[in-house]
Structures are given as C-alpha cells and as structure tokens.
C-alpha positions in Angstrom: 0.1 -0.2 0.0 1.1 3.7 -0.8 -0.4 6.8 0.3 -2.3 9.0 -2.1 -2.6 12.7 -1.5 -5.2 14.6 -3.7 -6.0 17.8 -2.0 -9.2 16.4 -0.8 -6.7 14.3 1.6 -5.0 11.2 2.0 -6.0 8.2 0.2 -4.3 5.1 0.4 -3.5 3.1 -3.1 -3.3 -0.8 -3.5 -1.3 -2.6 -6.0 -2.8 -5.9 -7.1 -1.0 -8.8 -9.0 -3.3 -9.8 -11.8 -3.7 -13.5 -12.7 -5.8 -15.4 -15.5 -8.5 -15.4 -13.0 -8.4 -11.1 -13.3 -8.6 -11.0 -17.0 -11.7 -8.8 -16.6 -10.2 -6.7 -14.0 -7.9 -5.8 -16.8 -10.2 -5.2 -19.4 -12.0 -2.9 -16.9 -8.9 -1.1 -16.5 -8.1 -0.4 -20.4 -8.4 3.6 -19.9 -4.5 2.6 -18.5 -3.1 1.5 -21.7 -2.2 2.9 -25.2 -5.2 0.5 -26.6 -7.9 -1.2 -25.5 -6.7 -4.7 -24.0 -8.1 -7.9 -26.2 -9.8 -10.2 -23.9 -7.6 -13.1 -26.2 -4.3 -11.3 -25.7 -4.6 -10.2 -22.0 -5.6 -14.1 -21.2 -2.5 -15.5 -23.0 -0.3 -13.0 -21.1 -1.6 -13.3 -17.7 -1.4 -17.2 -18.0 2.2 -17.4 -19.5 4.9 -18.2 -16.7 7.4 -15.3 -16.5 4.9 -12.8 -17.1 3.4 -10.0 -14.3 1.0 -7.1 -14.7 0.1 -5.8 -11.4 -2.6 -2.3 -11.2 -2.5 0.2 -8.9 -6.1 1.0 -7.4 -7.5 3.9 -5.2 -10.6 2.1 -4.0 -11.8 0.2 -7.2 -10.7 3.3 -9.3 -7.4 1.9 -11.8 -4.9 3.9 -11.4 -2.1 2.6 -13.2 0.0 -0.3 -13.9 3.5 -2.3 -14.9 3.9 -5.3 -16.5 7.3 -7.5 -16.9 8.3 -10.2 -19.0 10.8 -12.4 -17.4 13.8 -13.3 -19.9 16.0 -16.2 -19.9 19.5 -16.9 -21.5 22.0 -19.4 -21.1 24.8 -18.0 -19.9 23.2 -14.9 -18.4 20.3 -16.7 -16.4 16.8 -14.8 -15.7 16.3 -11.1 -15.5 13.3 -9.0 -15.8 12.2 -6.8 -18.6 9.7 -3.8 -17.8 7.7 -3.9 -20.5 5.4 -1.0 -20.0 4.3 1.4 -17.3 1.7 3.9 -16.7 -0.5 5.9 -14.4 -3.4 7.8 -15.8 -2.9 11.5 -15.6 -5.2 12.4 -12.6 -3.3 10.3 -10.5 0.3 10.6 -11.9 3.2 12.4 -9.1 2.0 10.7 -6.0 4.3 8.0 -5.8 2.5 5.5 -7.9 4.5 4.9 -10.6 7.1 4.9 -7.8 5.4 2.1 -5.9 4.5 -0.2 -8.9 8.8 -0.5 -10.0 9.4 -1.4 -6.2 6.8 -3.9 -6.2 7.9 -5.6 -9.7 11.3 -5.2 -8.6 10.5 -7.2 -5.7 8.8 -10.0 -7.7 12.3 -10.0 -9.8 14.0 -10.6 -6.5 11.8 -13.4 -5.2 12.0 -14.9 -8.4 15.5 -15.0 -8.9 16.4 -12.4 -11.7 19.9 -11.2 -11.5 18.5 -7.5 -12.5 16.2 -5.6 -14.2 15.9 -3.6 -17.5 13.9 -1.2 -19.0 13.8 0.9 -22.5 12.5 4.3 -22.8 12.8 7.7 -24.5 15.6 10.0 -24.0 13.2 12.8 -23.1 10.8 11.2 -21.3 12.0 12.9 -18.1 8.8 11.6 -15.8 9.7 8.1 -17.1 13.9 8.5 -16.3 13.2 10.2 -13.0 11.1 7.2 -12.1 13.8 4.8 -13.2 16.5 6.8 -11.7 14.7 7.1 -8.1 14.0 4.0 -7.9 17.7 2.8 -8.4 18.5 1.9 -12.2 21.0 3.1 -13.6 21.6 3.9 -17.4 23.6 1.7 -19.3 26.4 2.2 -22.1 24.5 4.5 -25.1 22.6 1.6 -27.2 20.0 2.2 -30.2 16.8 -0.5 -30.6 15.7 -1.7 -33.8 12.4 -3.1 -34.4 10.7 -5.2 -36.6 7.1 -5.2 -37.2 5.0 -7.6 -38.7 1.7 -6.0 -38.4 0.3 -4.4 -41.6 
C-alpha cells in the first residue's frame, strides 16, 4: 500500500497482482493502456509463466499499471524486462509509479532474477526520473532496432 495525497486529503492505494482469473479486471482498466486490451491477448499474458501485470487501485478505481516479462539466456540466467509503466493523468506525481516499480522489483528478486531493465525515450523526463529514483542506472548508449510484422 502507498499513500495518495490529493488536495482533498490522503487516500490509500493498493497494488494488485493480476493472474489468470483477473482478465475482466484488466479489461475494466482499459483507460490505463495505450490501446484497448484484447481478451485473448490479456488471457495469454496472464497465463504465461514469467509474465507479470500489476494494477494500482485507489478504492476500486484503476490508477496505474506496470507489466514485466522474465527472460532467460543460457549464459546469463533470468532477468526481468519492464515492458510498460503507465499512470492515468489525474493520479500522476503521487508515488504510484514508484510503488509499482518497487513491487515489480520485489517480484523479480523473489523469482531469482539477476537484474531488471527498461527501455525508454531519452526525452521522457517523468519515466527517467521514476526509474532513476528506483535505483536504475543508464548503461552504455544503445540503439534499439525494431521489426514490425503488422500491416
């Protein structure tokens, strides 16, 4: 639990770890995502081992989320990739993003991951501040290349 401190006073928030039985809850939190979550993709994500989705609630209102995926390599072991972090506009700058990152880090450590990493844009000031405050350090400069298979 963390504290949400709007002008009206303090209100607690709760971070819930989503599992296979929580597909409807994820779909109900669609406002948090870039696009509307699809039931089939949500089901796949929540049922795959090493896939993590946390939603932060103020009461029953979804305020933010973080997702992560454990990856494993033969000579490195298991690390956690922070896939996406988002907080709905009215709830930003309240500690929700930091609490979500901390909870995902706890899951990564509990699951034996040797580290955690996240890509973000160099001009995403809010994300950079959140990740740095959580202890992340930038590695050497890298370039990300992508393939797009959708038409």
